[in-house]
C-alpha positions as CSV (number, residue, x, y, z in Angstrom):
1,M,-26.5,-6.0,-0.2
2,K,-26.1,-2.5,1.6
3,T,-26.8,-3.9,5.1
4,F,-24.4,-6.9,4.3
5,S,-21.5,-4.4,3.2
6,Q,-22.4,-2.2,6.1
7,V,-22.1,-5.4,8.6
8,L,-18.6,-6.3,7.1
9,S,-17.6,-2.8,7.3
10,Y,-17.8,-2.8,11.0
11,I,-16.7,-6.2,11.5
12,L,-13.3,-5.8,9.8
13,P,-11.4,-3.8,12.1
14,V,-12.1,-6.4,14.6
15,M,-10.8,-9.3,12.4
16,Y,-7.6,-7.0,11.8
17,L,-7.4,-6.4,15.4
18,L,-7.2,-10.4,15.9
19,V,-4.7,-11.1,13.1
20,I,-2.3,-8.1,14.7
21,Y,-2.6,-10.1,18.0
22,L,-1.7,-13.3,16.3
23,Y,1.2,-11.7,15.3
24,Y,1.9,-10.2,18.6
25,T,2.1,-13.5,20.0
26,I,4.6,-14.7,17.1
27,F,6.7,-11.5,17.6
28,S,7.0,-11.9,21.3
29,G,7.7,-15.8,20.6
30,K,4.9,-16.8,23.1
31,T,3.9,-19.2,20.3
32,K,5.6,-21.0,17.4
33,S,2.8,-23.5,16.7
34,L,1.1,-20.5,14.3
35,L,3.7,-19.8,12.0
36,N,2.4,-21.9,9.1
37,K,-1.1,-20.8,9.8
38,T,-0.4,-16.9,9.2
39,T,-0.9,-17.1,5.3
40,P,-4.0,-18.8,5.0
41,I,-5.2,-16.5,7.8
42,L,-4.1,-13.2,5.6
43,I,-5.8,-14.9,2.4
44,G,-8.9,-15.0,4.4
45,L,-8.7,-11.6,5.6
46,L,-8.1,-10.3,2.3
47,L,-11.0,-12.3,0.4
48,I,-13.3,-11.2,3.2
49,H,-12.1,-7.5,2.7
50,A,-12.4,-7.6,-1.2
51,I,-16.3,-9.0,-0.7
52,E,-16.8,-5.9,1.6
53,L,-15.4,-3.5,-1.1
54,S,-17.4,-5.5,-4.0
55,T,-20.8,-5.6,-2.0
56,R,-20.3,-1.7,-1.5
57,H,-19.4,-1.2,-5.1
58,I,-22.4,-2.8,-6.2
59,A,-24.7,-1.1,-3.8
60,L,-23.4,2.4,-4.7
61,K,-23.4,1.5,-8.5
62,T,-20.0,3.3,-8.7
63,M,-16.1,2.9,-7.8
64,P,-16.1,3.3,-3.9
65,L,-12.8,5.1,-3.7
66,S,-13.9,8.8,-3.7
67,T,-15.1,9.2,0.0
68,A,-12.8,9.0,3.2
69,H,-14.4,5.9,4.3
70,D,-13.5,4.2,0.8
71,A,-10.3,5.5,0.7
72,F,-9.1,4.5,4.3
73,S,-10.6,1.0,3.5
74,F,-8.9,0.3,0.0
75,L,-5.6,1.7,1.7
76,A,-5.9,-0.9,4.4
77,F,-6.8,-3.7,1.8
78,S,-3.7,-2.7,-0.5
79,I,-1.2,-2.8,2.7
80,L,-2.8,-6.1,3.5
81,F,-2.2,-7.4,-0.3
82,V,1.5,-6.1,-0.7
83,Y,2.6,-7.4,2.9
84,M,1.1,-10.9,2.3
85,I,3.0,-11.3,-1.1
86,I,6.4,-10.1,0.7
87,E,5.5,-12.7,3.5
88,M,4.9,-15.2,1.2
89,S,7.9,-14.8,-1.0
90,L,10.4,-14.3,1.7
91,N,8.8,-16.3,4.6
92,N,9.6,-14.1,7.4
93,R,6.9,-12.7,9.4
94,G,8.9,-10.3,11.9
95,S,7.7,-7.2,10.5
96,G,3.8,-8.2,10.3
97,I,2.8,-6.5,13.6
98,F,3.9,-3.1,12.6
99,I,2.8,-3.2,8.9
100,L,-0.8,-5.0,9.7
101,S,-1.0,-2.0,12.4
102,F,-1.1,0.5,10.1
103,A,-3.7,-1.3,7.9
104,F,-5.7,-2.2,11.2
105,L,-5.7,1.8,12.2
106,L,-6.8,2.7,8.3
107,E,-9.6,0.3,8.6
108,L,-10.6,1.7,11.8
109,L,-10.9,5.2,10.6
110,S,-12.9,3.9,7.8
111,S,-15.6,2.4,10.0
112,F,-15.9,6.1,11.4
113,N,-16.3,7.6,8.3
114,L,-19.2,5.3,6.9
115,T,-21.7,6.9,4.4
116,W,-23.5,6.0,1.4
117,V,-23.9,8.7,-0.5
118,A,-22.9,7.8,-4.2
119,E,-20.5,9.9,-6.3
120,T,-21.6,11.4,-9.2
121,S,-18.8,11.5,-11.4
122,E,-19.4,9.2,-14.5
123,L,-15.6,8.6,-14.8
124,L,-15.8,6.6,-11.5
125,K,-18.2,4.1,-12.9
126,N,-15.7,3.4,-15.9
127,P,-14.0,0.0,-15.3
128,T,-10.9,0.9,-17.0
129,F,-10.5,3.8,-14.7
130,A,-11.5,1.3,-11.8
131,I,-8.6,-0.4,-12.8
132,H,-6.2,2.1,-13.2
133,A,-6.9,4.1,-10.1
134,S,-7.1,0.7,-7.8
135,L,-3.4,-0.4,-9.4
136,S,-2.2,3.1,-8.6
137,I,-3.2,3.2,-5.1
138,M,-1.6,-0.1,-4.5
139,G,1.8,0.7,-6.4
140,Y,2.0,3.7,-4.2
141,T,1.1,1.8,-0.9
142,A,4.1,-0.9,-2.1
143,L,6.2,2.1,-2.6
144,S,5.2,3.4,0.8
145,L,5.7,-0.1,2.5
146,S,9.4,0.0,0.8
147,A,10.2,3.5,2.8
148,I,9.0,1.9,6.2
149,Y,11.0,-1.2,5.4
150,S,14.1,1.2,4.8
151,L,13.6,3.1,7.9
152,M,13.8,0.0,9.6
153,Y,16.9,-0.9,8.0
154,V,18.4,2.3,8.7
155,I,17.6,2.3,12.7
156,Q,18.3,-1.4,12.9
157,K,21.8,-1.2,11.2
158,R,22.7,1.8,13.3
159,N,21.5,0.0,16.5
160,L,24.0,-3.1,15.5
161,K,26.9,-0.4,14.6
162,K,26.4,0.8,18.6
163,H,25.5,-2.8,20.1
164,R,22.4,-1.2,21.3
165,L,19.5,-3.8,20.9
166,G,16.5,-3.8,23.1
167,L,13.8,-6.3,23.2
168,L,11.9,-4.8,20.1
169,F,14.7,-4.3,17.9
170,S,16.1,-7.9,18.5
171,Q,12.6,-9.4,17.4
172,L,12.9,-7.6,14.2
173,P,13.8,-9.1,10.9
174,A,17.8,-9.5,9.9
175,L,19.1,-6.6,8.0
176,T,19.3,-9.0,4.8
177,Y,15.5,-9.6,5.1
178,L,14.7,-5.8,5.5
179,E,16.8,-5.2,2.5
180,K,14.8,-8.1,0.6
181,M,11.5,-6.7,1.9
182,S,12.1,-2.9,0.7
183,T,13.5,-4.2,-2.5
184,R,10.6,-6.5,-2.9
185,S,8.2,-3.7,-2.1
186,V,9.8,-1.5,-4.9
187,V,9.5,-4.1,-7.3
188,I,5.7,-4.5,-6.8
189,G,5.3,-1.0,-6.8
190,I,6.9,-0.3,-10.0
191,V,5.0,-3.2,-11.4
192,L,1.4,-2.0,-10.1
193,L,2.1,1.6,-10.6
194,G,3.4,1.2,-14.0
195,I,0.3,-0.8,-15.2
196,G,-1.8,1.7,-13.7
197,I,0.2,4.3,-15.5
198,I,-0.4,2.7,-18.8
199,L,-4.1,2.1,-18.1
200,G,-4.3,6.1,-17.3
201,H,-2.7,7.3,-20.5
202,W,-5.0,4.7,-22.2
203,Q,-8.1,6.4,-20.6
204,A,-6.7,9.9,-21.3
205,H,-6.3,8.9,-25.1
206,E,-10.2,7.7,-25.1
207,L,-11.4,10.6,-23.0
208,L,-9.3,13.6,-24.1
209,G,-7.9,12.3,-27.5
210,T,-4.1,12.5,-26.3
211,F,-2.0,9.9,-24.3
212,W,0.1,12.7,-22.8
213,P,-2.5,15.3,-21.1
214,K,-0.9,18.4,-19.9
215,D,-2.0,17.7,-16.3
216,I,0.5,18.0,-13.4
217,K,-0.6,14.8,-11.4
218,V,0.2,12.9,-14.7
219,I,3.4,14.5,-15.0
220,V,4.3,14.1,-11.5
221,T,3.2,10.4,-11.3
222,D,5.4,9.5,-14.3
223,A,8.2,11.3,-12.9
224,V,8.0,9.2,-9.6
225,W,7.7,6.1,-11.6
226,I,10.8,6.7,-13.6
227,L,12.6,7.9,-10.8
228,Y,11.9,4.4,-8.9
229,F,12.5,2.6,-12.0
230,L,15.7,4.1,-12.7
231,S,17.0,3.8,-8.9
232,Y,16.1,0.1,-9.1
233,V,18.2,-0.5,-12.3
234,L,21.0,1.4,-11.1
235,A,21.0,-0.3,-8.0
236,R,20.9,-3.6,-9.7
237,T,23.4,-3.0,-12.0
238,F,26.1,-1.5,-9.9
239,K,25.0,-3.6,-7.0
240,W,24.7,-0.4,-4.4
241,P,25.1,-1.7,-0.8
242,G,21.9,-1.8,1.4
243,K,22.0,1.1,3.2
244,W,22.6,3.1,0.0
245,M,19.4,1.8,-1.4
246,A,17.3,2.3,2.2
247,C,18.3,5.9,1.8
248,L,17.4,6.4,-1.6
249,S,14.0,4.5,-1.2
250,V,13.1,7.0,2.0
251,F,14.4,10.1,-0.3
252,A,12.2,8.8,-3.0
253,F,9.3,8.5,-0.7
254,L,10.0,12.1,0.5
255,I,9.7,13.5,-3.0
256,L,6.4,11.3,-3.5
257,I,4.8,12.9,-0.3
258,F,6.0,16.3,-1.2
259,G,4.2,15.9,-4.6
260,G,1.2,14.6,-3.5
261,V,0.8,17.6,-1.0
262,L,1.1,19.9,-3.7
263,L,-1.3,18.3,-6.0
264,M,-3.8,18.1,-3.1
265,Y,-3.5,21.9,-1.7
266,V,-1.6,24.0,-4.4
267,L,-1.7,22.6,-7.8
268,Q,-4.5,22.1,-9.8
269,S,-5.5,18.6,-11.8
270,F,-8.3,16.9,-13.5
271,H,-8.1,14.2,-11.0
272,K,-10.7,15.6,-8.7
273,F,-14.4,14.2,-8.5
274,N,-16.0,16.3,-5.9
């Protein structure tokens, strides 16, 4: 099992690179015949990546999320998963080469940080915690993609206003699609992170005897989710223009990053396993 997982870990970056080349040919207009083949290819890549994560989980007998290899690999998996949902729902592949390139770089970094030292924390062996952590990471990934789409929207809108479109920007999705991609990413992030938060509070009740532990990471995560949820509801209610939503998404993401940096290097939290 270990050998099989290890082989997949080294093959996955190559597979991601081949998929990126496919999207490059579509983006550059070199081929249109493969447009309907991208979704099955993405599903296949997602399944292979899921097998790699599962076999590593079995080999380590714990949730593989605590090392650099595991974190990078699962982030790549999350990006692929969220992007695939967006592509399937909107039927637009114009951003694939950019988004999947992030996934490729993360998977490549993962392959250079391969280790088989199992984490000793019993919490990482708990199925409920595994689902909580996985959904939370996927939720954060979706919110990150929303910020990327929003940034692309702002840049594209500015270039259109100045009539300054080169080959690169002329191939990007239209503003309406970028707006929908950003909004769809926010919805996916709210749902996945929301479920992850609920499971996290349930886990806290099981282990600590309270649904609301006085932990800074819990407080920040809840606050970020509420910020995104309220922003989405207000935007839908008052029909805020796309530029407002794009700027708000980027601003919320910067808050998310700032909070993450504080949690990692300044503040103390029980969400540490090393």
